[in-house]
N, C-alpha and C positions, 0 to 999 in steps of 0.2 A: 603458562607465565612468559618463556621462552621468543616461539614459532611466534608467537601474536604482539608482541614486542617489535618484532621482528618483522611483520607488516605492516602494523604504523608507524613504524620508518619507514618504510619504503613505501605508502601507500604515502605520507603526507611528502616526501617528497617527491613525491613526482605532482602535484602541486606547486609544494616550499620548494625547489630546488636550489634557492637562496641558501639557503639555511645552513649546505656546507658550508658554506665563508664563515658560519657561526661558529659548529658546532668539532670538535676533534669526531674520528671516521674513520674507519677504512671497511675494507670488503673484509679483513682479519675477524673482524666485529660478527659475523655470518658463521651459522651454522650449518644449513646446508648448498653445497655448491649449485640451485637455483636460486638460492639468494644473498647468494656473494655475485652473479652473472645481474642481474638486475641491479645491486648497488654498485659496479661494477659503468654498465651500461649508461644508468643514471647520472654516473659521474662523469663520462666521458663526455654525455652530449652537452652535457653542465657548463664543462669548460670548452666544446667549442663551438657551440650556437650563445651562449647565455640565458633559452628563453624562458618567460616568465614560470608558463606552467609547461611538466615534462608531453610529447605528442604517445599517447594512451596506443596510435599506429606505430613513429616510428621505434622507439620497443618495443613491438612485437618484432617488425619487422627485421632488427639486427638481433631477437632473439632468437631467432632461423628456426621458431618451430610450434607450426599454427595448436598444435597440442598445450603450447601452455600460455598462448592469446588470454583464455579465459582466470588460470592465476594472474596476469599483470593487470586483467581489467579490476576481479577482483581487490586488489590488494586498498583499494581505495577506496572497497560497501565497508558502512560501519560509523568512520573512521566520526570522533563526537568533539576531535578538535585538532586545530593546524598551530594552533599557538607555538611558537617556539620554546614559551616553554616546557607543553607537556610534550613540544617534538627533542629534545631536552632532558625529559625522564627517561622518556621509553629510552634514546642511547642507553641513558643507565640502566635499565635492568636487560638491554642485552649483553652491556660490560657485565655487565654481574653472571649474567646466565653465562657470556663464558669462560667467566676465572672456572664459576662453580664446574664447565668442561672439562677446564684444569687441573684441575683437582679431582675431577673423578676420574681424571683416567688415571693419573696415579698411585693413588689411592690402588683401583686393579692393578696397575703396573706391583706395585705392591706387597698385595695381597696371590700374585700369582707367584711371586718372589717366593714367601714365604711358604708358601702350599711346596713348591718346589724341592724347597729344605727341608722339606716334612717333618721341622721343630725349632717354630716361633721362639727366641727365647725372649727374657721381660722386654729390652729397649728393642726390639724391632716391633712387639706388640702398642708400646708407646707412640712409637712412628703415625702409628695405626691409628690410633685415639684419638691422638692431633689432628690428624689426617683427618679425621671423621669431626671432630668438634666444627674447626675451617667448610670442611664442606654445610655442613648445621648453617653456621656464620652467615655464610655465600646466599645460602636457601632462602635462610626468612631475611635479609637486604629484599629481596627481590619480589620482597609482600608487605613492602609499605605504602600503610594506607592513606587515602590521595582525603587529605582536609582543607576548609575552609569558613571561616570564619563568613556568618555571614551582614558583620560590621565593615564587612568587604568588596559587597556586592550593591552595587547601584543598583536601587530603585528601577521598575521600566512596566509606565504603560504598558497596558495589553491593549493591540493593537486589532480594529478589526478591517471585515474586509467590508459585509455584512453586518452593521451593529448588532449588539448584545445575540447573533443569532451563529455565524458563521467569522471564528477568530483567526489575523494574520498569523503565520508560520506555525501555528496548530493541524493537525489530523483532526478532520471531521464524515461526520458518516450522516447519507439519505439513504436509510432503510422501508421495507415495506412490500409488498407483496406483488408479483408482477403486474402490468400491464394499469398501470392507476398513477402515471404517469411520474413515475424519478425523473427520466429522462426527459422531457419536458422543462424539468425542474429543473434540471442542471442547465438543462440548453437557454431558459429567462435568465437566472444567472447570469452565467459565461453573456450574454446581450449584453446587459447591463451593464459587469468592469464594460469590455469594448468600449463602450460609448458614453459610458459617466451616467448613466440611466438616474432615476430616483426609486432610489426601494419603498418596495409595499404600504408599509408600514411604517413609514417615516416623508419626515420633510428635510432627505438627506440624497446627494445622488452621489451614487458611489464612484472615489477614484476610478476614472482613466486607465488598462491597463489588457495589458495582451491573455491567453487562455487558452490554454494547452491541455487536449481531450484526449483521454485514451477511450476505444466506443469498439467493448468486440462484439456489439448485439445489435448492431444501425448500420443497414448501408452508411454510406457518405451520401451519393449524387440524388437515392433518393426518398432520409429521410432527415437527416442532419442537414446539411445544406437548408435544407426545406427549409424545418422550424425553425434556424438561424436566420434566416434574412424574414421568415415572417416575424420570428420576436424584435426585429430591428437591429440587429448584431452589425458591428463594423468587423464583416467578412473576414476581414487581410488582418486584423488580429486573432483570428484564434487558428487556432492548428493542431492541426489530428496527429499524434505518434502513431504510424500506423504503426511499427513494426520494425525490425534487427537487421540489417546488412552484413555478414561476414563471408570478406571470397563470397559476393555476385551469388549466395545462398540468402533469402529473406527466412526470420522466427520472427512468433511470438517477441511479444520484451513480457521480462522478467526480472520483477519486481525482489526476484533475490539475487539475482546475480549485472543486472542492468541499472543501480542505481547513479553507477561513475557517465554514464552512460546520458541520463536525468538530468542528474549536476552540470553537466554540459549544453545542456541543452537549454537548459534554467540559465549557463552564467551568455550566453549567446542574445538568449533576449533578458534585455536589462530591465525589461519593462512587466515581463512579468510578475500576474497577480495575483492566479488559480491553479490551480490541476487536479482535471475529475479525470476520477477513475473509476469506468460504468460496463461493467463488474468489476469488482475491486480481485473480485473471486476468477476471476478469468483469466490473473496477471502472475499469479501462485506460484507455475510452471509447479515440481512436483513435492511440494510443501502440502501438508496436509490441515487447514481448512482446524478439525478439531483438534489438533494438539495446540495445546495451553503455549507451550516451551518451544513450539517450531512457528505459534503466531508474530509471541512475543520475540520473539528473532528476527522474523524480518518486520515488526511494524515497530522498535527501535530505531532503527537508522534511515525508518525513511521518515519518523518524525522530528528526528533531529536534523537531514539534511531537509526538511520547510525552519523550523529554525532557525537554523544557519541562514539559510535562503529568504526569510521572511512572508511565505510565497502560501496557498493557504489550498494543503494538499485535499481532498473533499472526495470518499470512495463513494459508491454505491455501490448495498447489499440489499440480500431477498431480507424473512420470514424464515423461520426454520416451522416444523408442522405443531406442538406441541402446545396445549392450551394448558397445558398443565400447573402452570407459573402465571399468577398476578401481576406480575412483577415485570411492565417493557422490554428492559434493557437484558428478559434475558430469554426473546423474540427472535430474538440479530440470529443470521444461521452462520452456522457455525461457533470458530474456540467466542468466548466470551473475552478474553483479550483481544477482541476488536474491537469491544464496545470499551471498554479497559482505555484500552491508547486514546481512543480520541476524546478530543476534546468538549466537544459537539459533537450529539446525535440527534438526528431528526426524523420521524416517524409519517409516511403516510400512510392516510387508510380511505379510506370511504365514508362518507360520513348513516352511520346507517339509519339519518332522523329521514336525509334527502329521500322524497319516494320515485323518484329519476331515480333515483343512484347514481347523478352523473356531480357530486359535490364532493372533494376533495380533501383534508384533514393537513395540516403540516404542524405536526406536535413533540415536543421539548418531549424524547427519550432521555438524554442526559444533554444537561446545561450547565460541566461547572466552573467557565468563570462568566457566564452570562446571570443577570441580575432581574430574575424573577422572568424569564421570556413564555410571550402568550403564544397560544398556535394560532395560522393563517388559514382561511375558506381559501378555497377555490376549484375555478373546474377550465378545463377544457374545450375554447367552445374556431370553432374555424380552422383548427392549427397553431393555436400559441395559448398561455397559458391564462387566467385573467386573476390579477384576487382582488376581494372581497377587500370592501373598505373597512371595514371595522373588524376588531377582533375577538376570538372566540379562546372563551371558558369552557378551557376541558383536562384531564388531566390525564399526562400520557396511557398511564394504569388500568383506568378508568376504558381509555377508550381500545387499549391491545386486552381489557380486558376477552374472557374466554363466554359473555356471557352473554357476547356482541362476535362471536365466531364463526356461528351459525349464519348468520346476515350477511356479515360477511364475504366469508365464506364464496354463498349462493351470488353477492354480489360478481363478485373478483371473475369466479363462471361464467359469468352468462357476458359480462367483459372479455373473454378470454373467446370463450364456444360465435357468439358473435362471430372475432374477428378473428376465426378460421375456415364460419361457415360465406362470410360474404364471397371466399374463390371460388362459389358455387357447389351443387353436393360432395360430399368428401364423407369414407370408405369408417365405415364405426370404429372398426379395429384401426385401424391408420391413426384416428384421434384419440382413440384410450392410450395409445403407444403413443403422442407429442403429448400429451396431457400427464401420463404420471414421470415423460423427461422431466416436464418443466411444473410437478410438483402442482399441481390442479387434476384434487379427488375425484375420481372418475362417479365416484357414488354423489357428489356435487350438481357432476353434469347431466342424469339423468332426474335430475330434481328442478331442473330451470330449464327444459326445454321444451313445458309450458308455455312459463312464461315467455319465452322465445315468441312461441309459434311453432315450435323444429315442426318443421313435415320428413316421420320414418315410410321410410322404402326396404320393400322385402323385395329378393329377389332370387327363385331358385329352392333347392331342399338338399337339409339334413346336408351332406360335407362340402357344396357346391354352394347353399345357400352364401347370400353374402348385404350386408345391410349397410344406410346408405343416410344420414341427413342431410337437412337441406333448410336453409329459411326461408317460410311463407315472404309472398308478396310482400306485406307491412314493413318489414323485419330487415327484406334484402333490398329495398331503395338508399 
């Protein structure tokens, strides 16, 4: 409790240093030399410059120890509130923890003294027990419940980026197998937000705003910009977070430790409406995406940030290979905590009834805040996404059921293989290796070869045998 409260106090002071004028606090309350030093630096910067926020770069420089920069940055991660009331509560917890340390030290001294004398008398034991009672009292004070009456909370309407589909201030997910157009869908949504265009299912325009893109799989120059332009986006309002630089070295953005940087980006972009993270698995760092506790620990502060900033955060994810469950929510890759944390989850599938396998369906997998949302059909035509005018009536569990799995899996494999072979003949071993890394079953690839008109060639014998696949003339055009 002590270390968490100290971190909350220091993290809040980074964003709200003016609280130093409202609450009596000094460095003696902190338990570690590092926290004492950070507090002292914050106090000095506040007294000298009176900034609205403490610049992290300045704080890091004055610490004069690069190994501590991540620690300072992480002080602001996971803060649920910057309010003065919450700050005061944390300061009181730190103050009680200090009292606890003092009593513990006194108790330790008393015990050592009595043990040294070899035969503590009755009065000595009474003193020890009184100190233990005081210790317990202080410890219980540090665990006060946080209570709030509902009558004290003003009701607020749910705000929407895309009405009844993508809420503002919440985390949402878009899930589906590779190659079905999830990234196209994100670019289309970003384009509508950037220009204030009509939503495909409503006679209502989007509020105009900027959009932040985190994209780990598509090239910016040859894919993202091209698709955004084709979608009619205002490119000046689409911002890409390419990574993080530190002392001249670049690295990938990490949701676990870089939320303070993301919050800074949000504050520096006042009209920011949405953030797309495609795919979310690329920004987890060393976190195990299959462990519920780790995923919850990461998504809770991300969801809190979305709510504080009133920004829609949309993560993109793939599906797992399991067909054992008929529930769509269990098909999302990784821990169930991803779906649990999201207030809306939308699935993208191929319409198994479409003979050309070109029609996609956007189906509601989970919608906590929506009122009976419908599915939507769309196609990707000439490098842009085009919606159908009429809604589609299909249940997500039906759409993701194992009865459709074989047909859908073949369709996904067919699209994937066609894209791979567009570059020319490919070694079958290389194809299978890449397919395994991307979750495309090799057995299914063999099944779709005839449909694609794949030409299979073999050269050599024995250990020198080499097999290649290439598209027939019709598919290659």
